[in-house]
FIRODREN-598529 format. One line per 10 residues: number of its first residue (from 0); their letters; for each residue x, y, z of C-alpha. Coordinates in pm, 1 decimal. Example, Ala and Ser with C-alpha at 12.3 -4.5 7.8 and 13.67 -1.06 7.14 Angstrom:
BEGIN
0) AS) 1230.0,-450.0,780.0 | 1367.0,-106.0,714.0
//
This chain:
BEGIN
0) MKLKSTIITG) 14529.0,-2880.9,1269.0 | 14204.8,-2859.7,1466.9 | 14380.4,-2989.1,1779.3 | 14655.6,-2727.8,1743.2 | 14394.4,-2452.3,1702.5 | 14212.4,-2570.5,2014.7 | 14537.6,-2566.5,2218.4 | 14620.4,-2213.3,2102.7 | 14269.3,-2089.1,2178.5 | 14284.7,-2248.8,2524.4
10) AIALAFAGSA) 14622.4,-2090.3,2595.8 | 14492.6,-1748.0,2499.9 | 14186.8,-1797.3,2721.2 | 14404.5,-1897.0,3016.0 | 14625.8,-1594.5,2961.3 | 14325.8,-1363.4,2967.9 | 14186.2,-1542.0,3272.8 | 14519.0,-1501.6,3450.5 | 14521.3,-1133.1,3364.3 | 14164.8,-1089.2,3488.9
20) YSQEVIKIAH) 14234.5,-1255.9,3822.6 | 14578.9,-1104.6,3883.9 | 14595.0,-879.8,4187.0 | 14743.2,-534.6,4207.8 | 15031.5,-534.2,4456.9 | 15048.6,-224.1,4677.2 | 15373.8,-162.8,4861.8 | 15349.5,-4.1,5205.3 | 15680.5,60.0,5380.3 | 15761.9,54.7,5748.3
30) VGPLSGPNAH) 16082.2,222.7,5865.4 | 16231.5,211.7,6214.2 | 16544.1,95.6,6397.9 | 16588.0,-278.8,6343.7 | 16947.1,-265.1,6467.3 | 17112.5,-79.6,6753.6 | 16983.2,-7.7,7105.7 | 16630.6,83.5,6990.7 | 16581.5,-224.4,6772.5 | 16324.6,-377.3,7009.8
40) MGKDNENGAR) 16104.7,-70.3,6961.3 | 16149.1,-61.7,6584.9 | 16062.7,-430.3,6552.0 | 15757.2,-377.9,6771.3 | 15626.0,-106.2,6538.6 | 15704.7,-319.1,6233.1 | 15511.3,-608.0,6388.6 | 15210.4,-380.3,6435.6 | 15221.6,-278.8,6069.6 | 15263.6,-642.0,5966.8
50) MAIDELNAKG) 14954.7,-743.3,6165.6 | 14751.4,-488.1,5972.3 | 14891.9,-596.8,5634.2 | 14822.6,-964.3,5706.3 | 14466.4,-888.2,5816.9 | 14394.6,-677.4,5509.4 | 14521.9,-951.1,5278.9 | 14330.2,-1224.2,5465.5 | 14005.8,-1028.5,5423.5 | 14055.7,-983.7,5049.3
60) FMIGGKKVKF) 14070.1,-604.3,5065.3 | 13912.2,-425.2,4768.1 | 14003.0,-89.4,4616.4 | 13792.7,47.1,4331.7 | 13603.9,-282.6,4311.7 | 13922.3,-486.8,4262.4 | 14093.1,-717.7,4506.1 | 14442.1,-598.4,4596.4 | 14739.2,-744.1,4780.9 | 14945.6,-538.5,5021.1
70) ELVGEDDASD) 15317.1,-598.3,5059.4 | 15508.6,-470.0,5361.5 | 15852.2,-331.4,5276.5 | 16053.6,-322.8,5599.2 | 16359.8,-98.4,5626.5 | 16610.5,-28.0,5905.1 | 16716.7,329.9,5980.4 | 16910.4,231.8,6298.0 | 16780.9,554.6,6465.3 | 17038.5,737.3,6251.3
80) PKQATAVATK) 16925.4,1049.3,6057.8 | 17176.2,988.0,5777.7 | 17063.1,628.3,5729.8 | 16700.9,742.9,5749.3 | 16739.0,977.5,5451.9 | 16917.9,705.9,5252.0 | 16631.6,465.3,5322.8 | 16373.8,731.3,5232.9 | 16540.9,788.6,4895.9 | 16545.2,412.6,4833.9
90) LVDQKVAAVI) 16171.5,384.6,4909.9 | 16089.1,672.8,4676.4 | 16279.8,492.3,4401.3 | 16078.7,177.3,4477.3 | 15757.4,379.8,4437.2 | 15600.5,269.4,4765.4 | 15244.9,392.5,4812.4 | 15288.4,496.8,5177.4 | 15537.2,498.0,5463.3 | 15457.4,399.5,5820.3
100) GHLNSGTTIP) 15732.9,555.1,6031.1 | 15984.8,651.2,6126.0 | 16004.4,572.2,6497.7 | 16234.2,848.8,6625.2 | 16173.0,1218.2,6570.9 | 16539.2,1258.5,6474.1 | 16490.6,1024.9,6176.8 | 16130.3,1112.2,6095.3 | 16194.1,1483.2,6044.3 | 16478.0,1466.0,5785.6
110) ASKIYNDAGI) 16310.3,1178.2,5599.2 | 15980.5,1368.0,5580.6 | 16115.7,1619.3,5327.7 | 16213.6,1339.8,5089.8 | 15868.8,1181.2,5110.5 | 15701.2,1519.0,5072.4 | 15903.9,1604.5,4762.3 | 15790.9,1272.6,4612.4 | 15429.0,1318.1,4723.8 | 15429.6,999.1,4933.8
120) PQVSPSATNP) 15213.2,1004.9,5249.1 | 15402.2,933.5,5572.4 | 15224.3,839.3,5896.4 | 15441.9,810.7,6205.7 | 15315.9,593.5,6491.4 | 15561.8,735.3,6744.1 | 15753.9,1050.6,6643.0 | 15643.8,1322.2,6886.4 | 15863.3,1628.7,6820.5 | 15627.3,1914.8,6719.7
130) KYTQQGFKTA) 15863.3,2021.2,6437.8 | 15765.7,1715.7,6231.6 | 15420.4,1854.0,6150.5 | 15519.3,2222.2,6162.3 | 15714.7,2210.5,5835.3 | 15407.8,2266.4,5619.8 | 15429.1,1925.2,5449.7 | 15091.3,1796.9,5330.0 | 15222.6,1437.7,5337.7 | 15321.5,1429.1,5708.4
140) FRVVANDAQL) 15088.2,1279.3,5969.7 | 15115.7,1125.9,6315.7 | 14872.7,913.8,6518.7 | 15004.4,1009.9,6865.3 | 15010.4,1332.9,7066.3 | 15317.6,1554.3,7037.1 | 15583.5,1655.4,7290.7 | 15429.3,1993.9,7361.0 | 15124.2,1816.6,7501.6 | 15321.0,1536.7,7667.0
150) GAVLGKYAVT) 15587.2,1754.1,7829.2 | 15335.4,2005.2,7959.4 | 15124.0,1731.8,8121.3 | 15424.8,1566.3,8285.5 | 15565.3,1899.3,8406.9 | 15236.4,1996.1,8566.3 | 15195.4,1646.6,8716.1 | 15537.5,1669.1,8882.0 | 15423.9,1975.6,9074.3 | 15053.1,1922.9,9133.9
160) ALKSKSVAVI) 15041.3,1546.2,9193.7 | 15392.4,1463.9,9314.3 | 15424.2,1793.5,9508.1 | 15776.0,1846.3,9374.2 | 15936.7,2189.4,9376.3 | 16290.9,2108.1,9258.6 | 16357.5,1932.5,8929.6 | 16668.4,1821.9,8739.3 | 16652.2,1757.7,8364.8 | 16867.1,1525.5,8150.3
170) DDRTAYGQGV) 16830.9,1470.1,7776.6 | 17007.5,1255.7,7517.7 | 17054.7,1537.8,7261.8 | 16829.0,1370.0,7004.2 | 16540.9,1559.9,6846.0 | 16300.1,1355.9,7058.7 | 16489.8,1362.0,7388.1 | 16584.4,1727.4,7380.3 | 16239.0,1830.7,7261.1 | 16041.2,1647.5,7529.4
180) AEEFAKGAQG) 16285.3,1759.6,7801.5 | 16244.1,2124.6,7700.3 | 15864.8,2093.7,7703.0 | 15873.6,1923.9,8045.0 | 16093.9,2199.2,8187.1 | 15851.9,2465.0,8058.3 | 15554.6,2276.8,8205.0 | 15722.2,2226.3,8543.1 | 15836.8,2588.7,8568.2 | 15493.1,2708.8,8465.7
190) AGATIVGKQF) 15342.6,2507.7,8750.6 | 15588.0,2654.4,9003.2 | 15889.3,2420.3,9010.3 | 16254.0,2527.7,9001.4 | 16493.0,2364.1,8752.8 | 16797.4,2300.4,8974.1 | 17012.7,2140.2,8704.9 | 17032.5,2057.4,8334.9 | 17259.3,1783.3,8202.1 | 17287.2,1589.9,7879.5
200) TNDKATDFNA) 17418.7,1256.9,7758.4 | 17378.9,1071.0,7426.9 | 17154.3,794.6,7302.8 | 17427.2,528.3,7322.5 | 17575.1,617.6,7662.7 | 17614.8,365.1,7945.3 | 17803.8,564.1,8210.6 | 17619.8,846.9,8385.1 | 17821.4,882.5,8706.7 | 17951.8,1232.0,8631.9
210) ILTSIKAKKP) 17617.6,1389.1,8546.8 | 17431.0,1201.9,8821.9 | 17690.2,1303.1,9084.3 | 17643.4,1665.3,8980.9 | 17266.0,1628.2,9002.9 | 17281.1,1453.4,9342.5 | 17453.3,1755.9,9495.8 | 17150.6,1970.5,9402.5 | 16905.1,1733.5,9580.8 | 16621.6,1736.1,9324.8
220) EVVFFGGMDA) 16288.6,1577.7,9409.1 | 16240.8,1474.6,9045.1 | 16488.8,1373.3,8774.8 | 16339.8,1397.0,8426.1 | 16506.1,1206.3,8141.8 | 16436.0,1285.4,7777.2 | 16541.1,974.6,7586.7 | 16474.5,605.6,7531.7 | 16455.4,306.0,7764.8 | 16788.9,162.4,7648.0
230) VGGPMLRQMK) 16955.5,457.9,7824.6 | 16691.7,522.4,8090.8 | 16714.7,170.6,8234.0 | 17089.9,178.7,8307.4 | 17050.2,534.6,8436.3 | 16804.0,409.8,8697.4 | 17055.4,143.9,8807.5 | 17324.2,407.5,8859.4 | 17085.6,641.5,9040.7 | 17025.4,365.3,9294.3
240) QLGINAKFMG) 17399.4,297.9,9327.7 | 17458.9,668.0,9400.9 | 17172.8,687.1,9648.9 | 16958.0,929.8,9447.0 | 16604.6,875.2,9575.3 | 16427.0,1123.4,9347.9 | 16129.3,1034.5,9134.4 | 16230.8,947.1,8777.4 | 16010.1,1086.6,8502.8 | 16015.0,1057.1,8126.3
250) GDGICTGSLP) 15810.4,1045.5,7809.0 | 15698.3,753.5,7596.4 | 16060.1,663.8,7516.1 | 16103.0,510.0,7862.6 | 15739.4,411.0,7911.1 | 15783.1,58.9,7775.2 | 15743.6,-302.0,7874.8 | 16119.8,-337.4,7835.7 | 16215.4,-84.3,8105.2 | 16200.3,-327.0,8400.8
260) GLAGDGLIDD) 16450.1,-564.3,8237.7 | 16681.3,-278.9,8142.1 | 16665.9,-118.8,8489.0 | 16688.4,-440.7,8691.8 | 16701.6,-373.0,9065.9 | 16724.7,-1.7,8990.1 | 16349.5,5.9,8928.7 | 16181.0,77.2,9261.1 | 15802.6,59.6,9301.3 | 15630.5,392.4,9224.7
270) QVVCAEAGGV) 15961.9,568.7,9153.2 | 15902.4,607.1,8779.7 | 15627.0,821.6,8632.6 | 15611.1,824.8,8253.8 | 15366.5,924.2,7984.2 | 15273.0,740.3,7667.3 | 15177.8,962.4,7374.4 | 14846.5,788.3,7328.2 | 14625.3,559.0,7527.9 | 14263.9,453.8,7556.8
280) DESGKKGMDD) 13999.3,523.1,7816.8 | 13775.4,257.7,7971.0 | 13556.3,231.0,7659.6 | 13857.9,133.4,7447.7 | 14024.1,-99.0,7697.7 | 13876.2,-423.3,7558.8 | 13986.9,-344.0,7204.5 | 14341.0,-272.7,7320.9 | 14347.1,-587.6,7535.2 | 14227.5,-792.8,7237.9
290) FRAAYKKKFG) 14500.1,-640.2,7020.0 | 14769.2,-722.0,7274.9 | 14644.0,-1081.1,7299.7 | 14640.0,-1120.8,6919.6 | 14989.1,-969.9,6898.7 | 15125.4,-1216.3,7153.7 | 14959.2,-1507.7,6978.2 | 15107.6,-1404.2,6642.1 | 15460.5,-1312.2,6750.6 | 15504.5,-1499.1,7080.1
300) IDVVYNAAYA) 15602.9,-1182.7,7270.8 | 15427.7,-896.4,7447.6 | 15378.4,-553.7,7292.7 | 15684.9,-342.6,7371.9 | 15593.3,7.4,7265.3 | 15364.7,152.2,6996.5 | 15264.7,-153.8,6793.8 | 14895.0,-66.5,6813.6 | 14965.4,278.9,6671.0 | 15162.7,131.2,6380.4
310) YDATMTVADA) 14869.9,-104.8,6323.0 | 14621.5,184.0,6323.7 | 14844.7,397.1,6099.3 | 14851.7,116.5,5840.2 | 14477.6,53.9,5860.0 | 14408.2,427.1,5828.0 | 14613.3,447.8,5507.5 | 14424.6,148.3,5363.8 | 14092.5,309.5,5458.0 | 14191.7,630.2,5275.2
320) MKKANSAEPA) 14282.9,427.3,4965.2 | 13945.1,255.1,4977.0 | 13759.4,586.0,5005.6 | 13957.8,728.6,4711.9 | 13918.3,411.7,4502.0 | 14290.8,435.6,4439.1 | 14628.5,350.6,4591.4 | 14796.6,632.9,4401.1 | 14932.7,878.5,4660.6 | 14808.7,1190.0,4480.0
330) KYLPELAKIS) 14455.4,1048.0,4466.8 | 14419.9,909.6,4819.4 | 14615.6,1182.4,5005.7 | 14311.6,1418.4,5019.8 | 14107.5,1134.7,5174.4 | 14380.2,1066.1,5430.4 | 14384.2,1432.2,5534.6 | 14010.8,1427.0,5612.2 | 13985.2,1066.1,5735.7 | 13790.4,956.3,6041.0
340) HKGVTGTIAF) 13898.1,599.6,6106.2 | 13785.8,397.4,6405.9 | 14102.5,226.6,6525.5 | 14223.3,18.5,6816.7 | 14373.0,328.9,6979.2 | 14066.8,546.3,6918.2 | 13938.5,756.4,6630.5 | 14214.5,856.7,6389.4 | 14149.6,1203.2,6247.3 | 14403.4,1473.6,6166.1
350) DSHGDIKNGS) 14409.3,1850.0,6204.4 | 14533.4,2085.9,5933.6 | 14897.6,2021.4,6033.4 | 14868.3,1641.1,6026.8 | 14858.0,1603.9,6405.2 | 14610.4,1365.8,6563.2 | 14294.2,1539.4,6681.7 | 14215.8,1504.9,7053.2 | 14529.8,1302.5,7118.0 | 14535.3,1115.8,7448.3
360) LTLYTYKKGE) 14820.1,1081.2,7697.0 | 14847.6,795.7,7943.1 | 15042.2,824.1,8266.3 | 15200.8,510.0,8412.5 | 15416.6,399.1,8701.8 | 15581.5,61.8,8770.2 | 15498.7,-174.9,9055.0 | 15665.7,-514.5,9103.9 | 15822.0,-482.8,8760.8 | 15489.4,-425.2,8585.2
370) RTLLAVVK) 15366.4,-107.6,8419.6 | 15063.6,24.9,8610.5 | 14808.7,277.8,8485.6 | 14784.6,611.0,8667.7 | 14554.9,816.7,8444.3 | 14443.6,889.4,8087.3 | 14454.2,1259.1,8000.1 | 14293.1,1421.7,7694.7
//
């Protein structure tokens, strides 16, 4: 009888010990295209979020004096607004504590209402359409500059630095592509350029002969494309085939490490000028270089797009939870809104709309198939 009593007592003690040492699991979701033509970008952002999650868990992150474990919930929206809202509803049902994403403005904007209605903070590492943070949602944030800033800088650069007076504009009809193209056109016209043609395609197109032939007849000095590299690369190939020697400009959607492979021999040295909605100055260069090296070591590939911003978005959310002593969205959301987090990409702090304060823009060109820095603009 004594032995039986001892066994029972020991079992109870172990149960209590297990309860005492059990960790709270906090689900943080990442959503982006993991299928379709933009899958390489979506996976890149997911990898950045995963790096942050793995680092937080390795350090034994504490919230409210208790060790917690983060779990990354990865979802594919295929750059499709309808799929994005379905995924958002699924994540609300799963009671995730935060969402990092989406990648495209066209998916981020419709999903943001669902997260807002559920009170779940959403931090996009790449959606740049101004409308995302102009809806009045307290849960919507972004860690990169928006298209109004990006388009205006590129438009002015086309005139003042490239000395271009005639510009043609193409967009892919997505919320991102159309938005950044419109902002570029306003910036270029404001600086004195003439828009000699406007054309549009779609985000899955591969044949641009008709629109490029129309543009060629107008002899523009610059062709601006609002869209992603999966379309921009083939467009550059066809521009070369048609003998269009204009400069090719675009936003962060084409400003990727993947563009040279997608453009092939259509990528001519110094022809492309693009802007990344973010970037670091000289003081932040080592931190970014270290991140890129760690990324390559972990995943065996180079950074494609905005991985560092997805990393910083995830770390910023964790920092807000720590400051609030809680992973409950309603409790840590006020801390997120007033956060000042030192990240790889710079200091993450948001204005009253959820936009990044003092967002940087980085201008690049391509030489010998490599992306080359032109300037960092604040």
